C-alpha positions as a Markdown table, in Angstrom:
| # | Residue | x | y | z |
|---|---|---|---|---|
| 1 | Met | 4.2 | 18.7 | 15.8 |
| 2 | Ser | 2.0 | 15.6 | 15.4 |
| 3 | Tyr | 0.4 | 14.3 | 11.9 |
| 4 | Ala | -2.1 | 11.9 | 11.0 |
| 5 | Ile | -0.3 | 9.2 | 9.2 |
| 6 | Ile | -1.9 | 6.8 | 6.9 |
| 7 | Arg | -0.1 | 4.9 | 4.5 |
| 8 | Asn | -0.9 | 2.2 | 1.7 |
| 9 | Ala | 0.8 | -1.3 | 0.3 |
| 10 | Asn | -0.2 | -3.2 | -2.1 |
| 11 | Tyr | 0.0 | -7.1 | -1.8 |
| 12 | Lys | -0.2 | -10.4 | -4.0 |
| 13 | Lys | -1.7 | -13.6 | -3.2 |
| 14 | Asp | 1.9 | -14.7 | -2.5 |
| 15 | Asn | 3.1 | -12.1 | -0.2 |
| 16 | Leu | 0.0 | -12.8 | 2.0 |
| 17 | Ala | 1.5 | -15.6 | 4.3 |
| 18 | Gly | 4.3 | -13.4 | 5.3 |
| 19 | Leu | 2.1 | -10.6 | 6.0 |
| 20 | Tyr | -0.4 | -12.5 | 8.2 |
| 21 | Lys | 2.7 | -13.7 | 10.3 |
| 22 | His | 4.1 | -10.5 | 10.4 |
| 23 | Asn | 0.6 | -8.8 | 11.6 |
| 24 | Glu | -0.1 | -11.8 | 14.0 |
| 25 | Arg | 3.1 | -12.2 | 15.6 |
| 26 | Lys | 3.3 | -15.9 | 14.2 |
| 27 | Asn | 7.2 | -15.7 | 13.4 |
| 28 | Thr | 9.7 | -16.5 | 16.0 |
| 29 | Asn | 12.5 | -14.0 | 15.2 |
| 30 | Tyr | 11.9 | -10.9 | 13.8 |
| 31 | Ser | 14.3 | -8.5 | 11.7 |
| 32 | Asn | 12.6 | -5.3 | 12.9 |
| 33 | Lys | 14.7 | -5.1 | 16.6 |
| 34 | Asp | 12.0 | -2.2 | 17.1 |
| 35 | Ile | 10.1 | -5.0 | 18.3 |
| 36 | Asn | 9.6 | -6.2 | 21.9 |
| 37 | Lys | 8.1 | -9.7 | 22.1 |
| 38 | Asn | 7.5 | -8.7 | 25.9 |
| 39 | Asn | 5.1 | -6.1 | 25.2 |
| 40 | Ser | 3.0 | -8.4 | 22.7 |
| 41 | Ile | 0.6 | -8.9 | 24.8 |
| 42 | Asn | -0.7 | -5.7 | 24.7 |
| 43 | Asn | -1.2 | -5.9 | 21.2 |
| 44 | Tyr | -5.2 | -6.3 | 20.0 |
| 45 | Ser | -7.5 | -6.4 | 17.3 |
| 46 | Ile | -10.3 | -4.1 | 16.5 |
| 47 | Lys | -11.2 | -6.8 | 13.9 |
| 48 | Gln | -9.6 | -10.5 | 14.0 |
| 49 | Cys | -9.0 | -12.6 | 11.2 |
| 50 | Asn | -9.6 | -16.2 | 12.1 |
| 51 | Thr | -8.2 | -17.9 | 9.5 |
| 52 | Thr | -5.0 | -16.9 | 7.0 |
| 53 | Tyr | -5.7 | -13.9 | 4.8 |
| 54 | Ser | -5.5 | -16.2 | 1.5 |
| 55 | Lys | -8.9 | -18.3 | 2.6 |
| 56 | Ala | -10.4 | -15.3 | 4.3 |
| 57 | Ile | -10.1 | -13.7 | 0.5 |
| 58 | Lys | -11.6 | -17.3 | -0.9 |
| 59 | Asn | -14.5 | -17.0 | 1.5 |
| 60 | Leu | -15.1 | -13.5 | 0.9 |
| 61 | Ile | -15.2 | -14.4 | -3.3 |
| 62 | Asn | -17.6 | -17.2 | -2.6 |
| 63 | Glu | -20.1 | -15.7 | 0.0 |
| 64 | Asn | -20.2 | -12.4 | -2.2 |
| 65 | Asn | -19.8 | -13.5 | -5.5 |
| 66 | Leu | -17.1 | -11.3 | -6.3 |
| 67 | Lys | -15.5 | -11.0 | -9.5 |
| 68 | Cys | -12.1 | -11.1 | -10.3 |
| 69 | Arg | -9.4 | -13.0 | -12.1 |
| 70 | Ile | -6.7 | -13.8 | -9.6 |
| 71 | Thr | -3.1 | -14.6 | -11.4 |
| 72 | Ser | 0.3 | -13.7 | -9.9 |
| 73 | Tyr | 0.3 | -10.5 | -10.8 |
| 74 | Thr | -2.8 | -9.5 | -9.2 |
| 75 | Asn | -3.2 | -7.2 | -6.3 |
| 76 | Val | -5.3 | -8.9 | -4.2 |
| 77 | Ala | -5.3 | -7.0 | -0.5 |
| 78 | Cys | -4.2 | -3.5 | 0.7 |
| 79 | Glu | -2.7 | -2.8 | 4.0 |
| 80 | Phe | -3.1 | 0.5 | 5.8 |
| 81 | Ile | -0.4 | 1.5 | 8.2 |
| 82 | Ile | -2.0 | 4.0 | 10.3 |
| 83 | Thr | -0.2 | 6.0 | 13.3 |
| 84 | Ser | 1.3 | 9.4 | 14.2 |
| 85 | Asn | 4.3 | 10.1 | 16.2 |
| 86 | Arg | 5.1 | 8.9 | 19.9 |
| 87 | Glu | 4.5 | 12.1 | 21.7 |
| 88 | Phe | 1.0 | 12.2 | 20.2 |
| 89 | Phe | -0.2 | 8.8 | 21.8 |
| 90 | Glu | 1.9 | 9.6 | 25.0 |
| 91 | Lys | -0.3 | 12.8 | 25.1 |
| 92 | Ile | -3.7 | 11.5 | 24.7 |
| 93 | Gly | -3.7 | 8.5 | 26.8 |
| 94 | Thr | -4.8 | 4.5 | 26.4 |
| 95 | Glu | -8.3 | 5.2 | 25.9 |
| 96 | Glu | -8.1 | 8.2 | 23.6 |
| 97 | Thr | -5.3 | 5.9 | 21.6 |
| 98 | Lys | -7.9 | 3.2 | 21.3 |
| 99 | Arg | -10.5 | 5.5 | 20.0 |
| 100 | Tyr | -8.0 | 6.9 | 17.5 |
| 101 | Phe | -7.4 | 3.5 | 16.0 |
| 102 | Lys | -11.0 | 2.5 | 16.0 |
| 103 | Thr | -11.8 | 6.0 | 14.5 |
| 104 | Ala | -9.3 | 5.1 | 11.6 |
| 105 | Tyr | -11.0 | 2.0 | 11.0 |
| 106 | Asp | -14.5 | 3.6 | 10.6 |
| 107 | Phe | -12.8 | 5.7 | 8.3 |
| 108 | Val | -11.7 | 3.2 | 6.0 |
| 109 | Ala | -14.9 | 0.8 | 6.5 |
| 110 | Asn | -16.8 | 3.7 | 4.6 |
| 111 | Tyr | -13.9 | 5.4 | 2.5 |
| 112 | Lys | -15.0 | 4.8 | -1.5 |
| 113 | Asn | -18.2 | 2.7 | 0.0 |
| 114 | Leu | -15.6 | 0.2 | 0.8 |
| 115 | Gly | -18.0 | -2.0 | 3.3 |
| 116 | Glu | -16.8 | -3.4 | 6.8 |
| 117 | Lys | -17.2 | -7.0 | 5.6 |
| 118 | Tyr | -14.3 | -6.4 | 3.2 |
| 119 | Ile | -11.8 | -5.6 | 5.8 |
| 120 | Leu | -9.8 | -8.9 | 6.8 |
| 121 | Ser | -8.0 | -7.6 | 9.7 |
| 122 | Ala | -7.4 | -4.6 | 12.0 |
| 123 | Lys | -4.5 | -5.2 | 14.3 |
| 124 | Val | -2.9 | -2.8 | 16.5 |
| 125 | His | 0.5 | -3.0 | 17.7 |
| 126 | Met | 1.8 | -1.8 | 21.1 |
| 127 | Asp | 4.8 | -3.8 | 21.0 |
| 128 | Glu | 6.9 | -1.2 | 18.8 |
| 129 | Ser | 8.3 | 2.6 | 19.6 |
| 130 | Thr | 5.1 | 3.9 | 18.5 |
| 131 | Pro | 1.5 | 2.5 | 18.4 |
| 132 | His | 0.3 | 1.8 | 15.0 |
| 133 | Leu | -2.5 | 0.1 | 13.3 |
| 134 | His | -2.4 | -2.6 | 10.7 |
| 135 | Leu | -5.7 | -2.6 | 8.6 |
| 136 | Val | -5.6 | -5.4 | 5.3 |
| 137 | Phe | -8.7 | -5.2 | 3.2 |
| 138 | Val | -9.7 | -6.4 | 0.1 |
| 139 | Pro | -9.6 | -3.5 | -2.6 |
| 140 | Val | -13.4 | -4.2 | -4.3 |
| 141 | Met | -15.4 | -1.5 | -6.2 |
| 142 | His | -18.9 | -1.8 | -6.2 |
| 143 | Thr | -19.9 | -0.8 | -10.1 |
| 144 | Lys | -21.9 | -2.3 | -13.1 |
| 145 | Asp | -20.9 | -4.5 | -15.8 |
| 146 | Lys | -21.4 | -4.1 | -19.4 |
| 147 | Thr | -25.1 | -5.1 | -19.4 |
| 148 | Gly | -25.7 | -2.2 | -16.5 |
| 149 | Lys | -26.0 | -5.1 | -14.1 |
| 150 | Glu | -24.6 | -4.2 | -10.4 |
| 151 | Ile | -21.6 | -6.0 | -9.4 |
| 152 | Thr | -18.7 | -6.0 | -6.8 |
| 153 | Lys | -15.5 | -7.2 | -8.0 |
| 154 | Ile | -11.8 | -6.9 | -6.8 |
| 155 | Ala | -10.1 | -4.1 | -8.7 |
| 156 | Cys | -7.2 | -2.8 | -6.9 |
| 157 | Ser | -6.2 | -0.7 | -9.9 |
| 158 | Glu | -9.3 | 1.0 | -10.0 |
| 159 | Tyr | -9.5 | 1.4 | -6.4 |
| 160 | Trp | -6.5 | 3.7 | -6.6 |
| 161 | Lys | -7.6 | 5.3 | -10.1 |
| 162 | Gly | -6.1 | 8.6 | -10.8 |
| 163 | Lys | -2.7 | 10.0 | -10.0 |
| 164 | Asp | -4.0 | 11.9 | -6.9 |
| 165 | Ser | -5.8 | 8.8 | -5.1 |
| 166 | Tyr | -3.4 | 9.0 | -2.6 |
| 167 | Arg | -3.4 | 12.7 | -1.7 |
| 168 | Ala | -7.2 | 12.3 | -1.6 |
| 169 | Leu | -6.9 | 9.5 | 1.0 |
| 170 | Gln | -4.5 | 11.6 | 3.0 |
| 171 | Asp | -6.9 | 14.9 | 2.6 |
| 172 | Asn | -10.2 | 12.7 | 3.3 |
| 173 | Phe | -8.4 | 10.7 | 6.6 |
| 174 | Tyr | -7.2 | 14.1 | 7.9 |
| 175 | Lys | -10.5 | 15.6 | 7.5 |
| 176 | Tyr | -12.1 | 12.5 | 9.2 |
| 177 | Val | -10.0 | 12.4 | 12.1 |
| 178 | Thr | -10.0 | 16.0 | 13.1 |
| 179 | Glu | -13.7 | 16.0 | 13.0 |
| 180 | Asn | -13.7 | 13.2 | 15.5 |
| 181 | Gly | -11.8 | 15.4 | 18.0 |
| 182 | Phe | -8.3 | 14.8 | 17.5 |
| 183 | Asp | -5.4 | 17.7 | 17.1 |
| 184 | Leu | -3.6 | 16.5 | 14.5 |
| 185 | Gln | -2.0 | 18.2 | 11.2 |
| 186 | Arg | -2.0 | 16.6 | 7.8 |
| 187 | Gly | 0.4 | 14.0 | 7.0 |
| 188 | Lys | 3.1 | 14.8 | 4.2 |
| 189 | Ser | 2.9 | 14.0 | 0.7 |
| 190 | Thr | 5.1 | 11.5 | -0.4 |
| 191 | Ser | 5.4 | 8.9 | -3.2 |
| 192 | Val | 6.2 | 5.7 | -1.0 |
| 193 | Glu | 2.6 | 4.4 | -1.0 |
| 194 | His | 3.8 | 1.2 | -3.0 |
| 195 | Leu | 6.6 | 0.3 | -0.8 |
| 196 | Ser | 6.6 | -2.7 | 1.2 |
| 197 | Thr | 5.6 | -2.5 | 4.9 |
| 198 | Glu | 9.7 | -2.5 | 5.8 |
| 199 | Lys | 10.7 | 0.0 | 3.4 |
| 200 | Leu | 7.8 | 2.4 | 4.4 |
| 201 | Lys | 8.8 | 2.1 | 8.1 |
| 202 | Gln | 12.6 | 2.8 | 7.2 |
| 203 | Ile | 11.7 | 5.7 | 5.1 |
| 204 | Thr | 9.1 | 7.1 | 7.8 |
| 205 | Asn | 12.0 | 6.6 | 10.4 |
| 206 | Tyr | 14.3 | 8.2 | 7.8 |
| 207 | Asp | 12.1 | 11.5 | 7.4 |
| 208 | Asn | 11.9 | 11.6 | 11.0 |
| 209 | Ile | 16.1 | 11.4 | 11.4 |
| 210 | Lys | 16.4 | 13.8 | 8.3 |
| 211 | Tyr | 14.0 | 16.4 | 9.8 |
| 212 | Glu | 16.2 | 16.3 | 13.2 |
| 213 | Ile | 19.5 | 16.6 | 11.7 |
| 214 | Thr | 18.8 | 19.2 | 9.5 |
| 215 | Asn | 17.0 | 21.6 | 12.2 |
| 216 | Glu | 19.8 | 21.0 | 14.7 |
| 217 | Thr | 22.7 | 23.2 | 14.9 |
| 218 | Ile | 25.7 | 21.0 | 16.1 |
| 219 | Gln | 27.8 | 23.2 | 18.7 |
| 220 | Pro | 31.6 | 22.3 | 19.5 |
| 221 | Leu | 32.4 | 21.2 | 23.0 |
| 222 | Glu | 33.3 | 24.0 | 25.4 |
| 223 | Thr | 36.3 | 22.7 | 27.4 |
| 224 | Lys | 39.3 | 24.3 | 28.3 |
| 225 | Asn | 40.9 | 21.6 | 30.0 |
| 226 | Thr | 41.8 | 19.1 | 26.9 |
| 227 | Ser | 42.9 | 19.9 | 23.7 |
| 228 | Leu | 42.7 | 16.8 | 22.1 |
| 229 | Ile | 38.7 | 16.3 | 22.8 |
| 230 | Leu | 38.3 | 19.7 | 20.9 |
| 231 | Ala | 40.2 | 18.3 | 18.0 |
| 232 | Gln | 37.9 | 15.3 | 17.9 |
| 233 | Asn | 34.6 | 17.3 | 18.8 |
| 234 | Lys | 35.9 | 19.2 | 15.7 |
| 235 | Ser | 36.3 | 16.5 | 13.3 |
| 236 | Leu | 32.8 | 15.2 | 14.5 |
| 237 | Ile | 31.3 | 18.2 | 13.4 |
| 238 | Glu | 33.1 | 17.9 | 10.1 |
| 239 | Tyr | 32.1 | 14.3 | 9.6 |
| 240 | Thr | 28.4 | 15.0 | 10.7 |
| 241 | Asn | 27.9 | 17.7 | 8.0 |
| 242 | Lys | 29.3 | 15.4 | 5.4 |
| 243 | Leu | 26.7 | 12.4 | 6.5 |
| 244 | Lys | 24.2 | 15.4 | 6.3 |
| 245 | Met | 24.5 | 16.4 | 2.8 |
| 246 | Gln | 24.5 | 12.3 | 1.8 |
| 247 | Leu | 21.3 | 11.9 | 3.7 |
| 248 | Ala | 19.6 | 14.9 | 1.8 |
| 249 | Lys | 21.0 | 13.3 | -1.5 |
| 250 | Ser | 19.6 | 9.7 | -0.6 |
| 251 | Tyr | 16.3 | 11.1 | 0.3 |
| 252 | Ser | 16.1 | 12.4 | -3.0 |
| 253 | Ala | 17.0 | 9.2 | -4.5 |
| 254 | Ile | 14.7 | 7.6 | -2.6 |
| 255 | Glu | 12.1 | 9.6 | -3.8 |
| 256 | Lys | 13.2 | 9.1 | -7.4 |
| 257 | Val | 12.7 | 5.2 | -7.0 |
| 258 | Ser | 9.7 | 5.5 | -5.1 |
| 259 | Lys | 7.9 | 7.2 | -8.4 |
| 260 | Leu | 9.3 | 4.9 | -10.8 |
| 261 | Gln | 8.1 | 1.9 | -8.8 |
| 262 | Asn | 4.9 | 3.3 | -8.9 |
| 263 | Glu | 4.8 | 3.9 | -12.4 |
| 264 | Asn | 6.2 | 0.5 | -12.8 |
| 265 | Thr | 3.1 | -1.1 | -11.0 |
| 266 | Arg | 0.7 | 1.0 | -13.5 |
| 267 | Leu | 2.7 | -0.4 | -16.5 |
| 268 | Ile | 2.4 | -3.8 | -15.4 |
| 269 | Gln | -1.0 | -3.5 | -14.6 |
| 270 | Glu | -1.9 | -2.1 | -18.1 |
| 271 | Asn | 0.3 | -4.7 | -19.5 |
| 272 | Asn | -1.7 | -7.4 | -18.0 |
| 273 | Asp | -5.0 | -5.9 | -19.0 |
| 274 | Leu | -3.7 | -5.7 | -22.9 |
| 275 | Lys | -2.6 | -9.4 | -22.5 |
| 276 | Gln | -6.4 | -10.4 | -21.3 |
| 277 | Glu | -7.9 | -8.1 | -24.3 |
| 278 | Asn | -5.7 | -10.0 | -26.7 |
| 279 | Tyr | -6.7 | -13.4 | -25.6 |
| 280 | Lys | -10.2 | -12.4 | -25.6 |
| 281 | Leu | -10.0 | -11.2 | -29.1 |
| 282 | Lys | -8.2 | -14.1 | -30.6 |
| 283 | Asp | -10.8 | -16.6 | -29.0 |
| 284 | Tyr | -13.7 | -14.3 | -30.6 |
| 285 | Ile | -12.0 | -14.4 | -33.8 |
| 286 | Ser | -11.6 | -17.9 | -33.4 |
| 287 | Lys | -15.2 | -18.9 | -32.8 |
| 288 | Thr | -16.0 | -16.6 | -35.4 |
| 289 | Phe | -14.3 | -18.5 | -38.1 |
| 290 | Glu | -16.2 | -21.7 | -36.5 |
| 291 | Val | -19.3 | -20.3 | -36.8 |
| 292 | Val | -18.9 | -19.3 | -40.4 |
| 293 | Lys | -17.8 | -22.6 | -41.0 |
| 294 | His | -20.8 | -24.5 | -39.7 |
| 295 | Leu | -23.2 | -21.8 | -41.2 |
| 296 | Phe | -22.2 | -21.6 | -44.6 |
| 297 | Asp | -20.3 | -24.7 | -45.2 |
| 298 | Phe | -17.2 | -22.9 | -46.1 |
| 299 | Pro | -13.6 | -24.2 | -45.8 |
| 300 | Ile | -12.0 | -22.3 | -42.6 |
| 301 | Asp | -8.6 | -22.3 | -44.3 |
| 302 | Arg | -9.8 | -20.8 | -47.4 |
| 303 | Phe | -11.9 | -18.2 | -45.2 |
| 304 | Lys | -8.8 | -17.4 | -43.1 |
| 305 | Arg | -6.8 | -16.5 | -46.2 |
| 306 | Ile | -9.5 | -14.3 | -47.6 |
| 307 | Val | -9.5 | -12.1 | -44.5 |
| 308 | Asp | -5.7 | -12.0 | -44.1 |
| 309 | Asn | -5.8 | -10.6 | -48.0 |
| 310 | Phe | -8.3 | -8.2 | -47.0 |
| 311 | Val | -6.2 | -6.9 | -43.7 |
| 312 | Lys | -3.3 | -6.4 | -45.8 |
| 313 | Asn | -5.0 | -4.8 | -48.5 |
| 314 | Met | -6.5 | -2.6 | -46.0 |
| 315 | Glu | -2.9 | -1.8 | -44.7 |
| 316 | Lys | -1.8 | -0.7 | -47.7 |
């Protein structure tokens, strides 16, 4: 059974260089032993980024007047990893594989009214065990400011607003690719969307291993010649069964950690928003004192004391 798989990871500005080097195969060595560099010549771009991701984002901000305030905590880019299993790609062949990834590219360009120009890069990797697409984009929202003026801003938290945002992504992606003629099942819902690319791949493989182990019955070796082999085989079965139990427990733990990571990301964003709001309020109050001072020629220190006393009385 083959699934329509789409997973997301969010990136801050300090992580973009490493992401760019991995996707464009700029590194000399890779910790991922699944990469066969001899096959990297078969990798191709649906959309090529002709500069670094950081410079591309700066260009988009300047050219499109994007509203944003980028700090070390700001998620400025998202990456979709889009794939299925190896059997699916072997079955449909080279040309249909290309059409699958181009269909996925078109889906992202139109999803939530994103716009193709905000896709930084779309790179298909054919040098690993399973073909997959790395699609990096800037999470922009087309909205209105407080005055009603239409604006476009970088807002990852708004792009993924709502606890069911990833479920909606999977639902819509599955619907889109199947309507375009690909015979796939809907991808399984998991809580791993905010993990790094490497962790994401590890858990995806973990899912496959867990499924295979828990659904395959291990039988003892049939032989009449060597009692030693039978004894070793029995020990192996017992050991494997223990591993299966540990595997299930570990999977549950990973899911819990993933949920906590998602919640932590949300809280960090809310905390940053509150800090910004607090800064704006302090600045507004300070300017108000200055205005009163100049308009009424009133000592600002005395005015502050009056305000402080008024606030204290209100609190009582």
